[in-house]
N, C-alpha and C positions, 0 to 999 in steps of 0.2 A: 792964668786968669780965665782963660777960655774953658779949661777943664773944670774949674771950680764953679763957673756959672751954669754950665749944662746940667749938673746934678740938681742945682737949685731950681732951675726951670722945670726939670723933669718932675721934681717933687711937687712944685706948684701945680703943674699940669695934672699929676696924679691926684692931688687933693681936689682940684676942680672936677676931675672926672668922678671921683668918689662922691662928691657932693651932688653932682648931676644924677648919678646912678641912684643915690638915696632918694632924691626927689622923684625920679621916675618910679621907683618901687613903691614909694608912698602913694603916688597918684594911682598906680596900678591896683594896690590893695584897697584903696578907699573909693574906687570908681563906683558910682551909683547908677550908671546907665551903660548901655552897650557901646555907645560912641566913645566915651571916655576910656572904657575898658580896652577897646580895640586900639585906640591911639597910644595908650600907655604901653600896651603889649608890643606893638610894632616898634615903638621907640626903643624899648628894652632890647628887642631882637637886633635892631640896627646898631645899637651901642655895643652889644656883646660881640657881634660879628666884626664890626669896624670897617672903615673905608667904604661906606655905603653911599652911593651917589643919590639914589632914590629908591623908594619901596612902596609897594601897593599890597593891601589886604582885601581880597574879595570874599564875600560871604553870601550864601543863598538867602534870598528874600522870600522865596515861595514860588512854587510852580516851575522849578528848574531855572529861575532867573538869578544871576549872580550880579551883585552891585558892590561898588567900593565901600568898605566899612571903615578904612583908615588909609591915609596917605602920609608919607614921610619924605622930606622933613617938615612940610607944612601942607595944609589943605589946598593951597594955591599952586602947588607944584604940578607941573604938567607931566603926567605919567601915562599918557595915551600910547606912547611907544612901547609900553610894557604889556599892552593888551594882547598882542599875538602870542607872546610867551605864556601868558596866563591861560589863554584859550587852549593852547597845545597841552599845557599841564593838566587842565581839567579834562580834556579829551582822553589823554593817555593815562591819567591818574597815577603819575610817577614823578619823581624829582628830575629836573632838567638843568643842565649847564650848557649855555650857549655863548660863544665868543663873537662879539661884533655884530649882533643881530638888531636891526631896526633902531640904530642910534645908541644902543646900550654897549658899554665896554665889555662887561661879563654879566650875562643875565642868568640868575639862579632862581628857579621856580620850584615850589613844593606844594603838593595838594594837602588840604586840610580834611582829614577823614576822622570821623568820630563813630566808633562802633560799626565800622564797615560802610558807613554812609558818607558820600562826598558832600562836604559842607562849604568848600571854598578853596582858595589857593593863596599862597604868599609868593610875591615876585619881587626880587631885589636886583638893582643895578649896582654891581661892585666894580671897584678898581681892579686892574689886572693884578693877579697873584698866582702862586703856584697851584698845581692841581691838587696837591694834598690839602692846601688851605681851603680850596673850593669845596672839597669833600667834607672838610671840617665844618664849613658853613652850612652845608646840607644837613649834617648831623645836628648842629645847633638848632636849625629850624625844626627838624624832626622832634627833638626833645621839647622845644618851645611850644609846638602845637598842642602838647598835652595841657598847657595852661589854658587854652581856649575851651577845654572841656567844661570848665566851670561856667563859662559864658553860656554854653548851650544847655547845661543843667539849670542855670538860672532862667533861661528862656522857657525851658520845659516847665519849670516850677511856676513861672508866671502864667503860662498857658493853662496849666492844671488849676491854678488858683482862680483864673477867670472862668474856666469851665465849671468849677465848683460853685462859684458865685452865681453863675447863670442857672445852674441846676437848683440851687437853694431858692433863688428868686422865683423860678418856675414852680417849684413845689409850694411855696408860700401862696402864689396866685391860685394854684389849683386848690389849696385848702380853703381860700376865700370863696371860690366858685362852688366847691362841694357843699358848703353850708346852705346854699340856696336850692330850693326844690323846683322853682318855676324858672323858665327860661328868661323872662323879662327881668326878674330880680337878679338872676345870675349875671346877665349881661351888664346891668348897671353897676353891680358890685365890682365886677372885674374891671370895667372901664374906669371907675373912680380909683381903684387900687393901683392900676397901672399908671394913671396920670400922676398920682402923688409919688409913687415909687421911683419913676424915671424922669421926674421933673418935666412933664409934658404939659403944654397948655390945654390940649384936648386929646382925648382918646375915644374913638368910635368903635362900636361892636356891631358887625353885620353878619347875617347868615345867608346861605345860598338857597334861593327859592327858584327852582326850575332853571338853573343856569344864570340867574341874575341875583346880584347882591341886594339885600333889603336891610336897611338900617334898623337896628333894634334898640340901641341905647347910645347916648352920648354922656361922657363924663360930666358930672356936676350939673346935669340937666334932667329933671324928672320928666319933662315933656318937650317935644320939638315938633315943628311943622313938617310933616312927612312930604308935602308937595312943594316945599320951598326950593328955590334955585340952589341954595347951599347944599341941601340934602341930595338933590339930583347930581350935582358935581361930585360930592363925596361918594355916592353910590357908583358913579362912573369910574372913579379911581379904584374902588373895590372890585368892580367888574374887570378892570385891567389886570389886577393881581390874580383873579380867578381864571381869566382866559389864559394868562401866561403860566399859571400853575407854579408860581414862584414869588418870592418877595420882590417888591418894587420900592425904590426910594428916589426922592428928588429933593435937593440935588444929590447926585450919586456919591457914594463914599469915595474918598480920595484914592484909596488903594484898590478900588474895584477893578476887576479884570475887564469887564464890559458893562456898560450901562443898560443895554437892551432898550426895549420900547417902554417909554414912560410919558406918553403924550397926555393922558388924562391926569396923571399926577402933576405934570408940569403946569397944566392949565388950572388945576385946583390949588396948587401951592401958592402961586403968585410970589410973594416975598417970604413965604414961610418954608420951613423944612417939613416934608411929609414922607412917611414910609408906611407901607401896607404889607402885612405878613399873613399867610394862610393859617387857618386852623384845620388840620387834617385828621382824618380817621380812616384807617384801612386803605390808604393810598389815594383818597379823594378829598377834595376841598369841601369842608363843612361850612366855613365862614371866613371872615376877614377881620383882622384887627388893624385899625389905622391910627397912627401916632402923628401929632402935629406939634411944632415949636414955632412960635412967632418970632423968635430971635433970628431965625434963618440959619442957625448953626446946623450943618448937615449931620445926619445920624451916622455914626461910625460903624465900621464893619463888626466890631465886637458887640455893639448894641443890637445890630440886626440879628446876630447869632442868638443873643439872649431872647429877643422877641420871637424868633423861630422856635426856640426850645419851649417857650410858653405856649405858642400856638400848637405845637405837636402834642403837648400834654392836655390842653383844653379840648382838642378836637373830639376825642371819644366821649368825654363828659357832655359836651354840647350836643353831640349826636343823640346820646341817650335821653337828654332832656327834650329834644325835639320829638323823638319817637314816643316818649311818655305822654306828652301833652297834645298829641295829634287828636283832633276832634272826630272821634268815631261815631258818636251819637248823632251828630249832624248829618253824616253821610247815610246812616240808617234811616233817619227821618225823611230824607230826600227820596230814598228808594220806596218807602211806604207811601208817600204822597204820590209818587209816580204810579205805583200799583193801583191805588184808589182811583186815580184819574182814568186809567185804562179800564178799570172795572165798570165805571159809570158811563163809559163811552158806548153808545148803542151801535156804533159801527164796528165793534169788536165782539161779535157773538162767540167766536171760538175762544176768546180769552175768558169770557164768562163761564163757558162750559169747562174749560181747563181749571179755572179757579174752583168750580163746584166739585169736580172730581178730586182735586187736591184737598179740599175741605173734608170730603167724605173719607178719603184715605187717612187724613190726620185724625179724624174722629174715631175711625176704626182701630188704629193702632193704640189709641188711648183706652178704648173700652174693651178690646179683645185681649185675653190673656194667652200666653204661650209658655212652653217649658223653658226655663232658664238653666243653661248649662255653663259651667265654668271650664274653660279650655286651658290646657297647660301642656307644655312639652313633657314627655315621659321617657323613662329609660328603664330597662329590665336589669335587675341585679339579682345575684344569688342571695337567698334568704340568709345564708351563713357564708361569710367570706373569711377564710383563715389566712392570716398573714404568715409567710415563711421568711424568716430573717436569718442573717448570718450569725452562727453560734459564737464565733470569735473572729479576731482580726486575722486576715490571711490573704491568699491570692486564689483567684478562681482557676481551677484546673480543668474542670469539665462541666458543661451545661448542655445536656442533650435535649431539653424541652424549652419551649417558649410559649408566649401567650396564644391562646386559642386551641392548644393541644389538650386532648382528653387523657387523664392519667389515672392509674390505679393506686390504691392504698399501698404505701411502702415503695412506690416506684421512685427511682433516683431522679431528682430534679437538678441538682448541682453537686459538685464535689470540690472541696477546697484542697489546696496543695498541703499535704501532710508530711513532706520530706523534712522540714525543719522540726516538726513535732517528733518524728521518729528519731532524729538525732538527739533531741532534748530528752526523749525517753531513755535512750541508751546512756546519756550522760548522768541522769538521775539514778539509774540502776547501778551504774559504776560507783557513784558517790555513796549510795546506800550500802553496797557491798564493802566499800572502803571503811565507812563508819562502823559497820558491823564487825569487821576484823579488829579495828581499834578498840571496840567495846569488849570483844573477847580477850584481847591482850590485856586490857586494863583489869578485867576480872581475874585473869590468871596471875597478875602481879599484885592483886589486892589494892589497886589504885582506884579508890571509890570516886574521887573527884573527876578523874579522867573518864571513868566509866559512865558517870552521869552526863558529862559533856558529850561523849560519843553517842550515848543513848538518845539525847535530845537531838543531835545532828542527824542521827539515823531516822528519827521520827519525822524531822523536817523533810528529809529526802523522800521518805515514803509519801508524805502529803503532796509534795511537788510531783512525784511520779504518778500518783492517783489523779491529780489535776490534768497532767499531760495525757494520760490514758483516757480520761473522760472526753477531752477535746478530740482525741483520735476517734473516739466512738461517734462524735457528732460531726466529723469532717464530711460525711455524706449526708446531704440534705434530701429528705424523702417527702413524698406526698402524705398528708395526714389522713386522707380519705379519698374515696373515688370521686372524681369531679373534673372540672375544666380549669385550666390555668387562665385566670382573668387578666393578669398583668405580669410582666416580667419577661425580659429577653436578654440573656447574658451571653449569647453566642458570639457577639462582637466584642466581648469584654474579657475574653480568656487571657489569663495572666495579669489582669488588673487587680489592684488591691481593693479590699472591702473592709469596712469598719464593723466592729461588733454591733449587732442590732440593726444593721442596714436592711431595709426591705428588699428581698430578692424576688419573691413571687407572691401572688394572691391567688388562692384556689377556692372555687365555689362548687357546691354539689350540683349534680345534673338533674335532680328531681325536686328541687325546692327553689322557687323563685318568688320575688316580690317586685312590685311596680312602684317606682318613685316618680311622683308627679310634682313638677316645679311650678307652684302656684304663686302668681303675683300677689304682693301684699295688699293690693287694692281689692282682691277677690277673696282673700283668705277668710274674711268674716262670714262669708256665706257657706263655707265648707265645714262639715261636722263629721265625726267618726260614725261609721255605719251607713253613710250615704253611698248610693250605687252610681255606677258610671260605665262608660264603654271606652275601649282602647283600640286604636288602629296603629299597628306597627309598620314601619317602612318595609321590613322584610316579609310581612304578611299583610300586604295592602288590601287583599281581597276579603279579609275576614276581620270582623269586629269582635273583640273579646270583652266579656262582662267582668267587672271587678267591683269590690266593695272597699271603701276607705277603712283602714285599720288604725292609723295613728297619724297625728300631725306633729312633725318635729320642728326644730328651730329653723330660723331664717338664715340664709346665706346670700352674700353679695355676688352676683354673676352678671357679667356684661352690663354693668352700670345699673342693675335692677336689684331690688330686694326680693328674693324668692324663698318661699317656704317649701320644705321637703315633706310631701304628703305621701305616706306609705299606704299601699293598697295590695290586696291579695286577689288573684284571679280565681274565678269560679271554676274553671277547667284546669285539669292537670295533665291532659294528654296533648297539649300544644307543643310542637317542636321549637322551644325557645332556646336562646343563647344569651348569656349575660352580655350586656352592652347594646342590645337592640334598642333602637329609639323609635319614637312615634309621637302621637298626639292623643291625649286622653281628655274626655269630657265628663264632668261630674254633674249629675242632676241634683239641683238644690231647691227645686220647687217651681211654682208657676208665678209669673209676673206679667204685667202688661208689656206689649211689644214696645210701647213708647219708653217704658222704664228700662227695658233690656237694651235698647239702642242708645239711650241718652244718659243713663245713670253715671257713667264714667265722666262725661262732660260736666254734669252738675256737681259731682264730687270734686272735680278739679276746681270749678268755680267757687265752691264753698271753701275749699282750702285756700285759694287765693284771697278770698274775702277775709278769711281769718288772719292771713298774713298781713294784709295791708290796712285793715280797719284797726283803729286804736282800741 
């Protein structure tokens, strides 16, 4: 009877175990939060390993802090005696097996690492068993840790989702702000939008005025009393955020590492929840956004991050609005009134004399004309510049010249490696002779078809041979005429491959030059063909050369400017010039008043800006 009862009991136990395992797996799969997930996972691990007295799962909370995520068999189980083993496991980052340590029978610990990053540790207190079984327990934990990967992926997904929501909210607020051209309208629109978007009772918008916060707008309030006690307390709280150069919240978030100084916020909050975040631009505080909730529910850390993202995006826009609407005319009027007051003061005769001299000078530059000359950077080029290119693909074998050297017509500039071509020449000659023999044999045997085939093949071989011989004839690159090598240096590229058509050298004659003046597009309207000017070159600084404008070419973008290429010819041909010489040329374009000469660019710019901004 005993033997018959034991199988029945074992079967019942197995059924119970199977049902319990199914329940745990079901709870593990359907867990909708991290706590349930960790508890189910730890219970499954303990059931799989068996004979577990107690177990602890530690996970990183942030900042290198590890906290219990799950305890087995219940949350009330005292597992403090497992902490030393967990600490050792985290420090050594390896699995541990310890016997009789700190109240545990057999302590088994294993680190939780995901993608090489330490995320926590699992610590189990087991009943005594063989070493092989203990190693098997470590292996089970090792494979079970892989299931935690989904937890961290879920956490990362949630973090990414929250970051995306914060970015979307910040961009929406930025869009609302960008619709407003004036600072006051922008501030009120942003405050109203933030109050409704984040369910706040009140949102305040302040800007930094010489180190002090000044309230600009309150949500749902078109006007407010600037000198009221409420506004003064609110601005003090904003000042606190500006002084600390960080966000301030009261009451502080539950998971905040440190609360810092929040005296002004505490005094202003009373029974409310208040937080202030900076609007920053280029690393400095531009203004402050303050959020209030009358319910007293503290602002969470995630909300603070969202507010900070909004402040970071709003800062540059707010700064631009402040700069745009700064009252310049008022400052000018103040200066003019001060000048008039000094002018009427009889105790300042020197000021009157100076003003009279200044007036005479200004009148003179308006009435007196002078020669207006357009200045431009200049460069000397050869009137004809011949490009020498690679005749075919190959390798550079010899390059005896480089830029700056004077060459004669037909002088060797570079030679390409022709060894492969010589071999190819011999191959095609041999093929031609072979086809020629086949052709003669076919004629002697009266095989017309074979004769025609051989004749065609022989023609193809002759064509290929002629092509190879032509390339051999062009393997030596020579100077097209007497001149100077303007560009090209292959001395450091011997043995390097070149493509067909690649520019190797530029050669310019020694007796024909032109001057290229790079005229700014602001001055090109004054320049016409036939006008004269003078050129001073860096290499001939003591001598000014006369020239005449010959042609105005197309514009090119250089150094962020739009410059026109103006071609000119020198009046003298006996000057020792070299292509590439640079200098400054001035083109005489007529007479203008000195006032116009000195101020026309400013007025042109003002007219352009007026055209851009006026409707």
